[in-house]
Structures are given as structure tokens and as C-alpha cells.
N, C-alpha and C positions, 0 to 999 in steps of 0.2 A: 965210568959210572959215577964219578965224583960229582958230576952235575946233578944227577938224580938224587944223591944223598943231600947235596946242598939245597935243592928245592924242598926236600922233606924237612930239613932244618928250618927253613924259612916258614913253612906251613906250621910247624910245631910252635914256633915263636909267635906267629899270628894267632894261633889258638890259645896261647897262654900256658903252654906246657913249661914247667920250671926248667931253667937252663941245664941244671945237672942231669935231670931225667932226659931232656932232649939230646944232650951230648951222649948219654949212655945208649939211647936208642939209635943214634947215628952210628956210633961205634959198632953196635951189634949188627946193624944193617950192612956196614962196610965189611965186617967179618963174614957175614953170611954170603955176601956177593963174591968175596975173595975165595971162599971155600967152594962155591958153585963153579967158579971159573976153573979152579984147580981140578974139579971133578969132570970138567968138560961140559958143564951146563952153562949155557949163555945166560946173561942177566935178563934178557928179554923173555926167555923161557921161564925163569924163576919168578919174575915180577909181572910178567904179562906185558901187554902193550899199553897198560893203563896210565892214567895221569898220576904223577908223583904226589900231587897235593891230595888227591882222593885217597891214595895209599897211606899217606902220613896221617890224615884225619882218621881213617878207619883204624889204623894201628893204635893211635892215641886213645880212641874211644874204647877199644877192646881192653886196653890196660886200665881204663877207668880214670884217665887223666883229664878228660874233657867230658862235658855233659852231652847226652844224646841230643841231636838236633830236634827241635820241636817240629812236628809235622805242620805243613803250611795250613793255616786256619782257613776254613772255607768262608768265602765271602757270603755275607747274608744276601739272600736274594729277596730283598724287601719288595721289589717290584711285583713279584709273583703274588705276595699277600695283598698288595694294593689292587691288582687286577682282580683277584678272587673276591675281595671285599666289594669292589665296584660292581662286579657281576652279580653278587648276592643282592645288592641294593637295587639294581636294575630289575632283577627277577621279582623282588618284593613289590616294586612300583608297578610292574606289569600286572602282577597278581591283584594288587589293590585296584588298579584301573578296571580290570575285568570284573572283579567283584562289584565295584561301584556301578559299572554299566549294566551288569546283570541285575543288580538290585533295583536300579531305577527303571528298567524296562518291565519289571514284573511287580508293579505296585498294585496292591489290592486294597480295596476300601472295605472296612468292616465297621459295623455300628459301634459307637462308643460304649465302653464298659461302664455300667452303672454300679456304684457302690451299694451294696446291700447292707442294711442296718443290722447290727448285732442283735440277735433275737434272744440270746441267753448268756449268762455269765456264771462262772464258777467262783464262789466266794473263797478268797484266799484265807490262809490261816494267820491270824494276828496274835496268837497265843505266845507269850513270852516277850513281845515287843513293847517298846515304850509307847504311850498313848499317841503322841504327836506323830511319831513315825508310822504307826498303824493307820492314822487318819490320812497321811499323805499317800500311802499305798492304796487305800480304799478309793481315794479321789482319782488316782491314776487308772483304777479299774472301773471308773464311772459309777462308783457307789457313794452313798452319803453315810456319814457316821453321826449317830445321835450326839448332840453337843455335850461337851464336858468342860469344866472350868480350866482355863489355861494354866492355872497354878498346879494342875495335876498332869502336866505334860510329861513329866518323868515317871509317872506311875506305870506299872507293868500290867499288861492285859492278861487276866487270868481266865476269862470266859468270853464267849461272843455268841450273838444270835443274829442271823442264822449260823448254823454250825459250819466249821471249815469244810471246804470242798463240796458244798451244797450247790446244785445247779438251780439258778433262779431265772425267771422270765425277764425280759428286757430291762436294762439299767435305766436309771433316771425316772423310774416310775415311782408312784407313792409307796410301793411295797419294797423298795430296795434300800431301806435304811438299815444300817448295821449297828447293833447295840453292843457296846463293850463294857465288861465289868473290870474295874481297875483295882489294883492293890498297891499301896505305897511302898 
């Protein structure tokens, strides 16, 4: 059984077990084997028919002398993702083709939509605004503002006619002029 112990020593050395501990484990193994033979138990019964290297590695791991072996890392199966992505794009392309063919075969002609003119406008509230800012908002709403001197551009609107939120008929008529009362 000395060959068995010798193979265990070589494995412990390969695994990096310190020499002192490897010698202690080899001595303990030889002692256990000698006691087993004295009791009439064969070494094969005690150790099994296993590989001495596997036995030595397991024993060193159980004593915490070597790290647990890392489980083999699963290889990434990137080809599965590539195939899935390609299948997805093929399905999208088929769907787009079907939608396009379906849309082109069911073309309907409808009369053009005519824009209807705005018939009424709600007067915005200009109160508290600066005069030039109120004038810009009025123009965006298609309203005209009674002229005031440009020197009063920073004056604040304190009153207006027509009143805020008043509904008036069509913009750009003669009656859509907004009068602002300003305060410096």
C-alpha cells in the first residue's frame, strides 16, 4: 500500500498542500492502513477501489487545505440568441409585408377635407401682463390690439375690453379690436 500513499503525497504536492501537513496526512494514512490490516480489513475494503488522486484531493478539501473546485462554467450559447433574434426579425418583416399588401389592396378614396374657418374666438386674459407681451398673444389669437406707444411696452395691463373669456364672432373683423388700459 506504499504506492497508494506515495500517489496521495504526489497529489497533495500538486494541489499545493504544505509539506508538513502533507507528511502528517501521509503518516496518518499509513497508520490507518496498518491498523486496518492488523484488524484483518484489507486496504481495498477500507479505501475502496477508488483513485488515490481523487481520495487525496477529497481529503485535503475536507481539511480545508485546498479550495473547493469551481463548477465548470456553462458555455454561453450565443447561437441560440442569434437564431431567436433572426427569427424575430423575420416575423416582423413578414408581418410588415402582410400589412403593406393588405393596406395597398384596400385603398379607399375619400373627398379631401376642407378646412373650416374659425367662427368664434374666446378673448384671452391679458391682465397683469406687460403690454408688448399681451399684444403678441393677441396677434397669435388672430386679434388686433388698439395701438399704444412703444415707450409703454413695459407697462402692465390693468383692464381690457372685451372682458377676458368673452366669446366673440370671427377674428380679423372690424369688431375684434382689443383695448388695453395700461399702468406704469
